[in-house]
N, C-alpha and C positions, 0 to 999 in steps of 0.2 A: 094565408100568405106563405109562400115556400121560401126556405132559406137554404143557402148553399153552405155545405160544411167544408172547408179547406183544412117563560110566561110570567112577591108583588101581585097585582090583580090580574093574573093570567094563568092559563093552564098550558101544559106542555105535552105534546105527543111526539114520540120519536121512534125510529126504527133503523137499525144499522145491520147490513148484511153480515152474516157470521164470518164470511171470508176476509173481512177487513181486519187485519191484525193490529192490535193496539189502538182500537178505534176510540177509546176514551181519553187518550193522551193528547195534550195540546201539541200541535205540530205533526200529528200522525197522518194528516192528509195534506195534499198540496194546496187545495183551494176550498174555501167555504163561501158559497153564494148566499147573500142575505137579501131577501125580497120583502119589503113591507107590502101588505095587501090591504087596500083601503076601499075596495069596491068589489061588489059581487060579480062584476064583469071582468075581473082580473084574468089575464091570459096565462093561467097556471101551466097548462099543457105546453104552450108554445115556448114559454121561458125555459122550462126544464129540458125540453127536447132540443131546442136551438142551442142554448148555451152548453148543456150537457154534452151534446154531440161534438161541439168544438173542443171541449176539455178532453173528451175521450180521444179525439183525433190527435191531440197534443200529448196523449199518454199521461195525463195528470189525474191523480185520484182526487175526488171531490165529494162534497155534500152540499145540500141546499137547505136553508132555514127560511120558512115562510112565517112572517109575523103578521097575524090577522089583527089589524088595528081597529077593533070595534066592528069589524065586518067579517062575515063568514059566508053562510049560505052555499050556493053552488061551488064557489071557489074552494071552500074547505073540503067538499066531497071530491073534487078533482085532485086535491093534494093527497087525500087518503087513498084514492084509486091508484095514483102514481106510486105511492109507498108500497101498495100491495103488488105492484108490478116489479118491485125489486130496487127501485131507486132509493138512494140513501137520503131520506127527507126527514126533517124535524119541523114541527109546527108549533108556534106559540100563539095563543089566543088571548087577546086583551078583551076585557068586558066593555071598555070604553075606548074612544079614540085618544091617543096621546101624542101622535105625531112621529115623524121620521127619526128624530133624534133618540126618543125612547125605544123605538123599534130597533134601531141599530145597536143601542147599548144592551138591551135584553138579549138580542141574538148573539152579540159578541161574547157575552158571558158563557154561552154554550157552544161556541164555535171552536173547532179543533184544527182548522186549516192554518198553514203557514202564511198564506195570503188570503185576504178578505176581498171579495168582489161584491159590491153593492149594485143592485139593479132595480129599476122600476118594476111595476107589476105587469109590464108588457115588454115586448121586444123593441126597445127604443133605438138601439144601435145594431148595426150588422154584427152578428156573432163572430164573424171572421176577425173583427177588430180586437177581440179578446186576446188573440195570440200575441200581437205586438205590445199590448199593454202588460201582459204577464212577462213577456221577454224583457221589457224595461225593468221590471222588478228583479228578474234574474241577473241583470247587468249591474245592479246596485242601487237603483232608484228605490225610494221609500214609499212614494205616493205617486200614482199615475192618474192624472185628471184628463178627461177627454175634451176635445174641441169638436163639437158637432158642426161639420162644414162639408158641403153647404147645408143650411137649415132647410127643413121642409114644412115648418109650421107657418101660420099666417104672417104677413108682412108686419103688422102692428106688434105682434109678439116678438118678432125678430128685432124690431127697433127698440122696444123696451128692454130686451135682454142685452142688446149691444150697449145701451146707455148705462145699464146697471153694471156691466163688466168694465166699462170705461172708468166709472167712478172707483171701482175696486182697484183697478190698475193705478190710478193716481194716488191712492192711499198707500198701497204696499210696494209700489215701484217694481213690479214684476209682471211680465207679459202673460197673464192668464186671460183667455178669451171666453171661457165658458165655465165659471166656477160653480154655477147652480145646476149643472148636469149631475144626476144621481148615479150614473153608470161609472163606477170608479174601481180601481184596483189598488189595494193598500197592503203594505207589509204589516204583519200583526203587531209588531212593536210600536207602531205609530198610535194605534188605538189604545194600547196599554198606557201611553204617555199623555195623550190629548183628551181632555174632558169634552164630552159632547152633551149639550143641553139646549133646551128651547129650540130655536130655529138655526142654531149654530152648525147643523149638519151641512147647510149650504156653504159655509165658509171653511169647511175642513181643510181644503188645500191651502188656504190662506194661513190658518192657524198652525198647520203642520210646518209650513215654510217658515213661519215666525219662530217656531220651536227649534229650527235648525235642521229639519229633515230635507232630504233632496226630493223636490217635487218636480215631476216631469209632465209636460203636456203633450198628448198625442192626438193628432187629427184623426177623426173617425167618421164613418159614413152614417149619416142620420137617416133612419128608415121612417119613423112616424113619431107623432107627439100627441099625447092625451092632454086633457085639461081645457080650461076656458080660453077662448080666443077673444082678443079685444081688450077693453079696459076692465080692470079688476075691482074697481071701487076704491074710494078714498081711504078706508080703513087698511086695506092691503098695502097701499103705497106708504101710508104712515108707518106701518110695521116694518116695511123694508127700509125706510129711512132710518128708523131706530136701530135696526140690525146693522146697517152700514156704520152708524155712529158708534155702536158697541164694538164693531170690528176695529174701527179706527182707534178707539181707546185701548182695546186689548193689545193691539199690535205696536202701539207707540208709547203708551203711558202706564202700562201695568206696573212697572217697577219705579216709575217716576211720576206719581200722581200730582205732585205739587207743580210740575211743569205744565199740567193741564189746568188745574184749578187756580193756580197762581195768577196767570194772565187774565183769566175770566174774572176772578175776584177783583183784581187790580183795576180792570176796566170799569166795573160797577162802582168801586169805591172812588176812583178818580172822577167819574161823572158826578157822583154825589158831592165830593169835595168842591168841584167846580161850581155846582149849583149853590151850595151854601156860601161859598166865597163871594159869589156874585151878589147874593142877598145881603151878606154882611157889608159889602162895599156900599150898596145902595142905602143901607141903614146908617152907616157912619158918615158918609160924605154927602148924601142927598136927602137925608132925613125921611126916608121911606119906611113906613111902619111894617113890622113883620106879622102883625095880627091878620088873621083871615088870609094867609098866603099859602095855598095848597102846595106851591112849589117848594117851600121849606120842608114840609112833611116828606115830599117825594125825595128831596136831596138826602135827608137823614135816613130814609129807608134804603136808598142806594148804598150809602156808606155802611149801614149795618149788614145789608145783604153781601156786599163785597167782602167784608171782614169774615163773615160766616163761610163764604165759599173758600177763601184762603185757609180758614180753619179746617175745612174738610180735607184740603190737600195736605195740611200739616199732619192731621190724624192719620191719613193714608201713609205718609212718609214714616211716621212712628211705627205703624203696623209692618210696613216693609222692612224697616230697620230691625225690628224685634224678631222677624221671621226669616231674615236673610239667609241663615244657615240652611233652612229647609227649602229654599226656592232654587230652582234650576232653570235658567233661561237659555241654556246652551246644550249642545249635544256633541260629544267627541266622536268623530268618525273612526279615528285610528291613532295609536300612539307608537312611535318608534323609539327604541332604546338601544 
């Protein structure tokens, strides 16, 4: 396809051209591209040439870090060949697959660019879209998340993605249309502040927004999409549901855990009290025996469970109170005196 131009348990290989002055210092380059490689079919050449050509056209200095997430083969040879041709490339090799979050964290520790651009292992978005995304960072945005529109993947995938993003919008009350797209432009300070773990890389725009950073969505031209088409299996949907639940908790109840655990515990405890009260009334006024009544055991268990859940919230509040001086849930943009 032609494009128009307008290592923990890993090993590290790197090569930096001698003419790059101050190449070891953080912020010595404009952009660091981070690309997790999870397949031997990764389009290493296309990613470097397409995105690199656009950055060169913009006059920005750049490097690229490939993180081989338990996969190497021909893709690693391609990266080595590109390095020999003079491209500023670093490669990180994981012995096993750890996922995109670990890839991003490992690469960020060795990135020197002021801006971080994350990309899939293929050219997912028109390279021309890199220019407006970086321009948004130049204008003051902290995080630029793309909106692939129109989408070119199968209809069922588009429906599932739209439903997923609709749920996220209801939780955070902000109009993000495509939070699970990996092609992003990020100011370095954001990744220094925001912890990335598990599958949380999907929700980086949400977490950054919650931390007080300015998150901008830019509509981009979608070229192609890798991955499975259709239904993904029950396990995948359960993990996504748990991820959404985790994001809801992190964005709304991190500093107020009792506001989450309190109502849930009160609901269980109230149900338990209602059941036991009903049985007590039957015993006192209608002379119904309580022996061999499983409902009594169920009511008592609900009361105990409710009290325990409320206790979890109280313990969380104690932890938050004791660590309040070390917690920062806001970001000051500017101070005038």
